N, C-alpha and C positions, 0 to 999 in steps of 0.2 A: 504494499500499500504505499509507504514512504517513498519507496523508489518511482512508484508510478505517479505520485504527485509531483516529485522533483523532475520527473521528465515532463510532465505536462507544464509545468512552470517554464522549462526551457523553450517551449515553443515560442514564447512572445518575444525574444530578443537576445539581450545580453546574458550570456550564461552565467557570469558571477552575480549579476543582480538577482536573476531567477533562482539561482541556488540557495540565495540567502532568504527566499521567500518573501521578498517586498514589492513584487510586482503590482498586485491589486489587492484590494481589501476583500474580494471575494474569494481569492486564492488564500489569502491569511486565514479568512474565516473558514476555509475547508480543511487547511492545514491543522488548525486548532480543533475543530471538531473530530478529525481523524486521531490526532494525537491523545485527545482526553479519551477517547473511546476504547483505545487499546492499552492504556497505561494501567497494568495490571500488579506490578511489583511495586512495593513500598520503597522509598528512598532510604528510609533506615536501614533496610536489609539488603542495599545494593552490594553486589559483588562484582568487582571489576574483572571482566573475562578477556583473556589475550584473543585477540581477533587475527587477521591475516598478517604475518610477520614478513617485512621487507627484508631482502638480503642486507642492507644496510639502511641507517636511519634517513629519511626523507627531510631535505632541507629547503625553505624557500630560497629560490635563486635571487641573484642581485638584480636589482632593478634595472631595466633598460633604459634608453635614452641618450641625448647626446652630452649628458654631464653638466647642462645648463640648470641652475636653479630657477624654477617655474612654480609660481604659486596657483596658477591656473589648474584647477582640478580637473582630471579626466572625466569623459561622459559618465563612465561608471560610477566614479567618485561622487559626482554631482548627483545621480540619482540616489545614491546611497544617502548621502547627506540629506536630500528632500524627504526621504522615508523616515530617516531619524529625526529630523526636524518637526515633521507632522506628529510622530510619536511622542517626542518630548513636550511639544505645545499642548498635544490633546491629552495625554494621559499623565505624564510625569508633573508638570506644572500644577495643573489643578489637585493633584493627590499629595503634593509635597508637605502641606501643614499637617494633614492627617498622618502620613508616614512618620513624621517626627514622634509621633506617639505611638507608633509601632502598628498602625491601622492599614491594611491593604497591601503592605509591602510585599509578600509572597506572591500575589497575583500578578502584581506589576513586574516583578522578576520573571515570572513565567512569560509575560507577554512580550519584555523585551528579549527574551532568549529566542523568540521566534522570529527576530530580525536578523538572526544569523551571526550574532557578535562574535561567538566562539569560532567561526569559521574563517574569519578575516586574517587570522594570523597562521591559519594551517594549510599546507600544500594539498593540490587536488589528489595527489596519490595516496593521501591519508584521510580523505572525505571533507576536506577543507574546500574552499573556495577561491584560492589565490594560486598563481603561478609564479609570481614573483614577489619580493619582501614588501610589506605594506604598513611599515611603521607610520607612514603619512596618513594612510586610511585609518589606522587605528587612533591616531592623534584627533583626526576629524570626527571620529565616532565619540571620543572622550569629550571633545569641546561641544558638540552638538547636543548629546545627552545632558551635560552639564547645565546647559542653557535652560533646559527644563528643571532638573533638580540635581544638585552635586551629589548628595547622599544616595539617593535611588540610582543615579548613573554608576557610582563606585560599586555599589551592590550588584548592579546588573553586568558591569565589565569584570568583576573579580574572577568568574570561571574563564573568561575570554583570556585573562593574563595567564592562568595556569595552562590554557591550552596552547597559547603562544611560546611559553617557556619550554613546553615539551616538543614542540616543532623546532625549536631553535637548538635546543641542547639535549633532548632525550635521546636515549640509544633506540635500537630497533624494538627491542622487548618493551621498554617503556612506552613508546609510542603505540606499539600494538595493543598494549594493555589498558591504557587510560584514553587515548584519543578518540577511539569510537563512541564512548559514552559522551565525550565533551562536544562531539558533533552530531549526536543524535537528536532524536525529537523529545527526549527526557534528560535534559542537561542536569548534572548534579551541580549542588552547591559546592564550589570550591574557591580557595583564596591562596595567595602568597602571604606567609607570616614572617616578617622580618622584623619589624620594631619591637623592642622591649620597654617594659615600664621603669624608667628610671630617667633622671634628669641628664640631659646633655649627651642623649643616646646617639651613638655613631654606628653605621653599619659596620664598620671594619673593627670594632671592638665589642664582638658579640659575647655576652655571657651564657647563652644557651649552648651546651656542649654535646658534641657526637663522640662518643668513646668507641674506638673500635674494637670489636670482639676478637678473642684469640682464633687464629687460623683463618682469617678472612671471612667470618661467619657473619659478618653484618655489623651494625652499630646499635649502641643505647644512647638515646637522647634525653637529656634533662633540661628544663629552663622553663621560661615564661615567655610568652608572646602577647603582645597588646594591640589594640586598635584593628582587629582582624574582622573585616567583613563577614556578615552571616555565618560567624562563627558557630552559633549552636546548632545549625543545620548542615555544617560542612561535612561532606563525604569523602574530600580530598583535600590535602593542603601541601604546599611547598613550603618547608620549613628551612630558615636560615640557621646554620649552627657552626660553632667553632669546633674543628676537628682536633682531637686529642688521641694521642697513641704513638706507637713507635713509627717514626717517618712522617708523623701527620703535622700539619700546620696549616694556618689560615682558615678561611671561612668556605663554606660549601653549603649546597642546596640539597635537601632530601624530601622525598615522597613520602608522606605518611597518610595512612587511612585511619581516622580517629576511631573507628569502632575496633581496631584492633587491640585496643587497652591500654591504660596509662595515660589517656588523654582526658583532662577535665575542662569544663568551659564555663564561664560565668560572663554575665552582661559587662560591658565597659563603656558606660555612657560618656559621651563626651561633649564638648561645647558645641561643635558642628557635626555635620555629616551624619545626623540621627536617622537618616532614611537608610543608612547601610547596615543598620542592626549590628553594630560593633560589639566585639566580645574579646575576652581575655582567655588565652589558651595556656594551661599549664600541662607541661610534658614530665612524666615522672616514671623514668625507666622505661620508656618507649622502645621497644625493640623492633628494628627494621632490618630486612636483609640487605646483602651486598648490592643487589639491583635497585634499591631505593635512592642511591646515591646519583643526583643528576648533574651532568656535565663533567664527569670523572674528577671532581674536585679540582678543575683548574681555575686558578685564581682570576683568569681573565673572564671567564664564565660569570663569576660571581660580580666582578666589576662592571660587567656589560648589563647584568641584571639590575643593578643599583642604578646604572645611569639611564636604562631604558624605563626604569621606574619614575624616576624622577622627571623624565621627559614626559610621561604620562600625566603625571600631576601638574605640569605646566599647561597640558591641554584643558584639564578640569578648571584650572584657573582661569584661563582663556573664555572657557564658556560660562562661567559665572560673571566674570568681568563684563562679557557682552549683555549678558542679562541685566546687569546694573545699568550700563549704557542705556540699553534699550528701554529701561524703566524711567530712568530720571530725565531724558530729553522731552517727552511729552509732558511729565509732571511739571518741570520747571517752565514750559511754555504755556501751560494751563493755569498755574497757581498765580493768582492775582494778588498784589500787596502794592499799597499805595498808588493803585489804578492803573497798574501795568503789570505785566507777567514778570515774574522774578527773574527770568532768563535775560532781561533787559540789563539787569545788574552786571557790571563788568566781572565781580568776582564770583558770580555764579557762571556766567559764561566761560570763564577761564577754568572753573573747576571741572565743568562738563568736557572741555577740550583736553584737559590733563589727563582724565580718565580714557578718551579715545587714543590719545598718544601713547600712553603707557600700554594699553591693550593691543595695538598694533605692533608695538615694539615686542611685546612678549610672543605674539603669534607668529612674527618674522624669525624670531631665534628658535623657536620650538620646530616650526615647520623645516627650517634649514637643518636643524639636527636630524629630525625624522628622514629628510633626503639623503643626508650623508650616510645615515644608518641603513637606509634600503641600498644604497650603492657599494655597501661594505667599505666605506672610508670611516677614518677615525672622527667620531663625534663627541669625544668626551669633553672637549672644551665648549661645545655649542650645547651640550646637555647640562653642563654646569652653570652656563650663562643663564639658560631658561630656568633652571633651578632657583637661582638667585633673584631673577626678574619677578618670577611666579610668588617668591617669598615676600619681596619688599614692595614691588609695584602692586601686586595682588592685594596686600592689607592697605595701601593707600587708595585702591580703587575702592574697595569695601567701605573705609572710613568716609571717603567723599561720597559715596552713595548715600549713605546715613546722613550725613552733614547736609547735603543739598536738600533733603527732604524735611530738615529741621526735627522738630519733636515727632512728626509722622515717621520719621525714618526710624525711631526707637521703639515703636509699637508693633506688635506682630499682626495688625491690619494690613500691614504694607510687607512684601516679601524682602525687603531690603536688609533688614536686621538678620533674616537667617542667611542671607548671601554673604552679610559681612561676616558670620560666624564660620561659614563654609570656606570663604577665602583665607581665614586664618589658618585653617587645617593644611592649605596647600603648601605652607612653608614648613611644616613639622612633619608630615607624614612621610614614612619611609616604607617601601614595599607596595603591597596590595595590587598594583596595576603595573602592566608591562606592555609596551607598544612594540 
């Protein structure tokens, strides 16, 4: 049935767009009805089964093109952005306030999954929707969905981060075991757990440890991870830990199935991103096999993971910043004070223009970093710049948005106060998302 629906969708035109299931509302409705009708296994009892194993891991190939940096989206990217924009405006934005209280989040995550978010980082050979690297497309997804609501966008994109990480760094066995579920019609809750609950956390100084068992029998993980989206429902985690043992050193990534035992979860409410259902995960003597190590403990893999994560957060910041700008412009034009719109005041006009300038700078640097990542060029400098701009200018955008609304910006009747809190998170969060 699923293959038949996918083949039906391909008839209309672009293969990538159709495989993601965003061609027409009628096709999405048919997809949803079919998926709900045949879902018989509970998520809590899911067992990841190895599918067809390739002879070697499949990787997204380097992006083509003339090597010129071009901000113009391709036709496929434009169609995807339009579909994501419609979803963000029609479903995420209206539900954001309720989602902060925990209402309706799971249903929205399920709807977002139908947009094929987990497929945009996975090669076609593994059931995904890409033939070339697509960090820029993933950035566009983060930006567009965050324009609706950052918290819900983070929760919806968390499984996509795991799928992308497996496509980039997983071996053939790991890809065969986990990717079929992540590109299926019933996508498991999954997340990248990197941050730890302590002041001045740095990803290169992890306190979560992975001790090698004798004889290469696997690893034992101990530690605490914080601010993990959808932690209470997670069926698969990528956990960052410091390797300990003979010949070990540095940080690495591990695939962990929480149902295996030794994993406990509790709520971890934060100032912002409340729609992401953030939780804290405690690992106590969690035993994983040697095949759980992702990327062969290559320090470059861990460094790239951190850089791609920070780049994704820049995309989230750009989306929320755009939401602020789109909201304050009509407000200051319609708000009358002393017989004229407040936008006629020079300080107000300069405040709006500052938001626009800072936002465009952030988008430019982030998209340039994504383009370099897709071309397999060094993007560490650009990712670091995007992270810094997201942290500093993102906060200014949020603060200026609240200020431009005056007292109205401080109350929950207007969404600007929520966007301010969400923008504060983009300078603090580590991990969770990967482009």
